[in-house]
C-alpha positions as CSV (number, residue, x, y, z in Angstrom):
1,Q,69.8,122.3,106.7
2,V,73.6,122.3,106.7
3,Q,75.1,122.3,110.2
4,L,78.7,122.8,111.2
5,V,80.1,122.2,114.6
6,E,83.7,123.2,115.4
7,S,85.9,121.9,118.2
8,G,89.5,121.9,119.2
9,G,90.1,125.5,120.2
10,G,91.9,126.5,123.3
11,L,94.8,128.3,124.9
12,V,98.3,127.5,123.7
13,Q,101.7,129.0,124.1
14,P,103.6,130.3,121.1
15,G,105.1,127.4,119.1
16,G,102.4,125.0,120.2
17,S,99.9,123.2,118.2
18,L,96.1,122.8,117.9
19,T,93.8,120.6,115.9
20,L,90.5,122.1,114.9
21,S,87.7,119.9,113.6
22,C,84.6,120.9,111.7
23,Q,81.8,118.3,111.7
24,F,79.4,118.6,108.8
25,S,75.8,117.4,108.7
26,G,72.8,118.0,106.5
27,H,73.3,118.2,102.8
28,P,75.6,115.9,100.9
29,F,79.1,116.6,102.2
30,G,80.8,116.1,98.9
31,T,79.0,119.1,97.3
32,Y,80.5,121.7,99.5
33,F,83.8,123.5,99.9
34,I,84.7,123.5,103.5
35,G,87.0,126.2,104.9
36,W,88.3,127.8,108.1
37,F,88.2,131.5,108.6
38,R,89.7,133.5,111.5
39,Q,87.8,136.5,112.9
40,G,90.2,139.3,113.6
41,P,89.9,143.0,114.4
42,G,86.8,144.7,113.1
43,N,85.0,141.3,113.0
44,Q,86.2,140.5,109.5
45,R,86.7,136.9,108.7
46,D,89.9,136.0,106.9
47,L,90.6,132.8,105.1
48,V,92.9,130.4,106.9
49,A,92.5,127.3,104.8
50,E,89.9,125.7,102.6
51,V,89.5,122.4,100.8
52,S,87.3,122.0,97.7
53,T,84.9,119.1,96.8
54,Y,87.8,117.5,94.9
55,G,90.4,118.0,97.5
56,I,92.0,121.2,96.2
57,K,93.4,123.3,99.0
58,R,94.1,126.9,99.4
59,F,95.6,128.8,102.3
60,G,95.6,132.3,103.6
61,D,98.9,134.1,104.0
62,S,98.9,133.6,107.8
63,A,98.8,129.9,107.4
64,S,101.7,129.5,105.0
65,G,104.0,126.6,105.9
66,R,102.4,126.0,109.3
67,F,98.9,124.7,108.8
68,T,97.4,121.8,107.0
69,I,93.8,121.0,106.1
70,N,92.4,117.6,105.4
71,R,89.0,116.4,104.3
72,D,87.6,113.1,105.6
73,S,84.7,112.1,103.4
74,D,83.8,109.0,105.5
75,K,83.5,111.0,108.7
76,E,82.1,114.1,106.9
77,M,84.5,116.4,108.6
78,V,87.4,118.7,107.9
79,V,90.4,119.0,110.2
80,L,92.7,121.9,110.4
81,Q,96.1,121.1,111.9
82,M,97.9,124.2,113.2
83,D,101.5,124.0,114.2
84,N,104.0,126.5,115.4
85,L,101.3,128.8,116.5
86,K,101.9,132.5,116.9
87,P,100.1,135.2,118.9
88,E,98.8,136.7,115.7
89,D,97.0,133.4,115.0
90,S,94.6,134.2,117.9
91,G,91.0,134.7,117.2
92,V,87.7,132.9,116.7
93,Y,87.9,130.3,114.1
94,Y,84.8,129.6,112.0
95,C,84.1,126.7,109.7
96,R,82.3,127.6,106.5
97,A,80.5,125.4,104.0
98,K,79.8,126.7,100.5
99,R,78.9,125.3,97.2
100,N,81.2,126.1,94.3
101,G,79.8,129.1,92.4
102,L,76.8,129.6,94.6
103,P,76.5,132.5,97.1
104,K,74.9,130.9,100.0
105,E,77.2,130.2,103.0
106,F,76.8,128.2,106.1
107,W,78.8,129.0,109.2
108,G,79.5,127.3,112.5
109,Q,79.5,129.1,115.8
110,G,83.2,129.3,116.1
111,T,85.9,128.1,118.4
112,Q,88.3,130.3,120.3
113,V,92.0,130.0,119.7
114,T,94.3,132.0,122.0
115,V,98.1,131.9,121.5
116,S,99.8,133.7,124.4
117,S,102.8,133.3,126.6
């Protein structure tokens, strides 16, 4: 029932910025943690940033000091602002919804981010 739609990816030069949006629908938005994960080599998905139901945020090491995540309860969406992008930030970015303490996860289809000169 939960659906996630990502947008905002694209091609950007190093040092540039992108804004990724995750639009949520289905179950009550406020009951889910919403996070962004980057798919890197080997198809693993690594945490970029996540915001909890109460607005608590956590970031992966790659995002330190450069990315911000915000939760908009009225619009039921989460926005990842990425600044000072580096080539190693490239990958497919997936939005994930997950209830705290429960194993079931919902994923969007991803949006491509390419940072290249």
